N, C-alpha and C positions, 0 to 999 in steps of 0.2 A: 263827247262820247254819247252814242245812242243808248238810251235806257233799254232795259229788258222790257218785253211786252208780251201780252196775250192778244192775239188778233181774233176777232169773233164776228160771226154773221150778225148783222144788225137786226134787232127786234123792231117792232113798230116804233114810229117816231116818239109817241108818248111814253113808251116803255124805256126807250133810250134816254129820254129826258129824266125819268125817275132814277135810272141807273146812274147817270151823271150826277144828279143831286146827292145821292147817297155817297158816291165816290168822293165828291168834293167835301162832304162832311167828314168822311173818314180821313181824308188828306189833312184837313184842318186839325182834327183831333190828334193825328200823329205829329204834326208839326208843333202844335202847342202842348202836347202831352197832357191834354185835358179831355178826358173821356166821359161823356154824359152817360147816364144810366141806360141800360139796355132798352128800357121802355121808350126812351127818346128815339132810338134808332128804329124801333119797331113801328113807330108812327109814320116813318118814311116809306114803308112797304105796303103795297096794296094786298088784297086778299090772294090774288094769283101768285104774287111773289112769296108771300108767307107760306103758301101751300107747298112750296118746293123744299121746305125744311122739315126736319123730324121733330115732332112735338109729342114725345112719348108720355103716356099716362104713367103713374107710379108703378102700376103692375107691369106695363110693357118694359119700363126701364129696369125693374127688378129682374124680369125674365132675361133680358139682354145681358145684364151683369152676371147672372148665374151662368149663362152660356159662355160668356167671355172668360170667367175665372175657371170654368171647367175644361176649357180648351187649352192644350199645351202651349206654353209661351211661344215656342218656335213656330207655331201654326196660326196664332191669333190674327196677325196682319194679312195673312194670305187666305183666310177662311171666308168664302163668300157669304156664308150664313151669319157672319158677324158684321157685314157691311150695312151701314145705314146712311141715309142722306145726312148732310150737315145739320146739326141743330143750330138754331139762330144765335144763341148766346156764345157758342163755341166759335162760330164764324167771326163775330165781332171781336172776341178775345184773340183770335188768330191774327186779325189785322193789328190789334193793339201790340201784340207780342212780336210780330214779324220784324226782322232786322233789315228793313228797307224803307226807302222814302217812296211815297206815292207821287207820281209825276202828273199824269193826265189820263182822262178817259174821254174819248171823242170818236166821232165818225171820221174815217179817213177817205172814204169814197161812198158811192151810193149803196154799196152792199156790205161794207166792212167797217167795224169799229176796232179801236185799239185801247187797251188798258196798259199804261206804261208805268213802270216802277224801276227804282234804282237799288239793287241789292247792295247792302253794305259789306257783306262778308259771306262766308260759307261755313256752316249752313245758315241760310237766311230765313228759313221757315217754309219755303215752298209756295206754290201758287194755288193750293187747294181752296183757300178761302176766297181768292179772287175769282176762281172758276165758279164757286158756289154763288157769288154775287152776280156774275154775268148770267148764269143759268136762271137765277131767280127772276130776272127781268126779261127773259125770253131770248137771250143771246145764246149762241153756240160757239164755243172755242174751236177754231180751225187751225191755229198755228201758235207756236210758242217760240220766242227768240231770246237768246241771251241768258237763259237760266241754267 
């Protein structure tokens, strides 16, 4: 059976290499259920990749939380004023908690890459963290299959 996947426009070759290195580490961590500290993951990301994540100050986080809790529950997830980029620790945590196996991350041709995964059930956790990882290394998701 073909695994589910995200297809993405390839970043520069060096950025793809970094993406694959992180993916392979995440795959090993999921398979072994041995998750290193967040700092260990952070060392695999260059400054450009780190810049794609949300790194709020204590004041920024407090202001966001105040807005979140003052917004009616039924509106929170749809309110664009509450949207933020992924924060780094949450992305790693989502990979850890996702109910899927990571299969492969690779180039499929000269312009496209593919991040493959095998969902174990529904709901499996979604592809948000995978998209954030691809974005961090300069890829752009152009297709999603099997999700």
